[in-house]
C-alpha positions as CSV (number, residue, x, y, z in Angstrom):
1,X,0.0,0.0,0.0
2,X,1.4,3.3,-1.1
3,X,0.1,6.7,0.0
4,X,1.0,8.1,-3.4
5,X,-1.7,5.9,-5.0
6,X,-4.4,7.8,-3.1
7,X,-4.4,11.0,-5.3
8,X,-6.0,10.0,-8.6
9,X,-8.1,12.9,-10.0
10,X,-9.1,10.8,-13.0
11,X,-10.6,8.0,-10.9
12,X,-14.3,8.2,-9.9
13,X,-13.5,6.5,-6.6
14,X,-11.2,9.4,-5.6
15,X,-14.0,12.0,-6.0
16,X,-16.5,9.7,-4.3
17,X,-14.1,9.5,-1.3
18,X,-13.8,13.3,-1.2
19,X,-17.5,13.8,-1.3
20,X,-18.2,11.2,1.4
21,X,-15.6,12.6,3.7
22,X,-16.9,16.2,3.2
23,X,-20.4,15.1,3.8
24,X,-19.4,13.3,6.9
25,X,-17.7,16.4,8.2
26,X,-20.8,18.5,7.5
27,X,-23.0,16.0,9.3
28,X,-20.7,16.0,12.3
29,X,-20.8,19.8,12.3
30,X,-24.6,19.7,12.2
31,X,-24.6,17.3,15.2
32,X,-22.5,19.7,17.2
33,X,-24.1,23.0,16.2
34,X,-27.8,22.4,16.2
35,X,-29.9,21.0,19.1
36,X,-31.6,18.0,17.6
37,X,-34.1,15.6,19.1
38,X,-32.5,12.3,20.1
39,X,-33.9,10.3,17.2
40,X,-32.6,12.9,14.7
41,X,-29.2,12.9,16.4
42,X,-29.0,9.1,16.1
43,X,-30.0,9.2,12.4
44,X,-27.5,12.0,11.5
45,X,-24.8,10.3,13.6
46,X,-25.3,6.9,11.8
47,X,-25.2,8.6,8.4
48,X,-22.0,10.5,9.4
49,X,-20.3,7.3,10.7
50,X,-21.5,5.4,7.6
51,X,-20.1,8.0,5.3
52,X,-16.8,8.1,7.1
53,X,-16.5,4.3,7.0
54,X,-17.3,4.1,3.3
55,X,-14.8,6.9,2.6
56,X,-12.1,5.0,4.5
57,X,-12.9,1.8,2.6
58,X,-12.6,3.6,-0.7
59,X,-9.3,5.2,0.5
60,X,-7.8,1.8,1.4
61,X,-9.1,0.4,-2.0
62,X,-7.4,3.2,-3.8
63,X,-4.1,2.7,-2.0
64,X,-4.2,-1.1,-2.7
65,X,-5.1,-0.7,-6.4
66,X,-2.1,-0.7,-8.7
67,X,-3.9,-0.3,-12.1
68,X,-2.4,3.2,-12.5
69,X,1.2,1.8,-12.3
70,X,0.4,-0.8,-14.9
71,X,-0.7,1.9,-17.3
72,X,-4.5,1.3,-17.0
73,X,-7.3,3.3,-15.4
74,X,-9.8,2.0,-12.9
75,X,-12.6,3.5,-14.9
76,X,-11.8,1.7,-18.2
77,X,-11.8,-2.1,-18.6
78,X,-8.5,-3.7,-19.4
79,X,-8.0,-4.1,-23.2
80,X,-10.7,-1.7,-24.2
81,X,-8.4,0.5,-26.2
82,X,-9.6,3.8,-24.8
């Protein structure tokens, strides 16, 4: 696993990871800023934790993937000629 494999602006997974982590931060900010009823706090908290966990899973997947080093892209199938 290399940290340099994480930055891939041409890969959709990279942008999904960014969006999920930003959304998780916004949800955490909402939890700390606004007084919510307990049920709403639980729902927002579960969404924030789910977004963070999915974002970390995508991050680890990007760091393990070596298609960029082999000359391919994760968005195009191997041998497609694009």
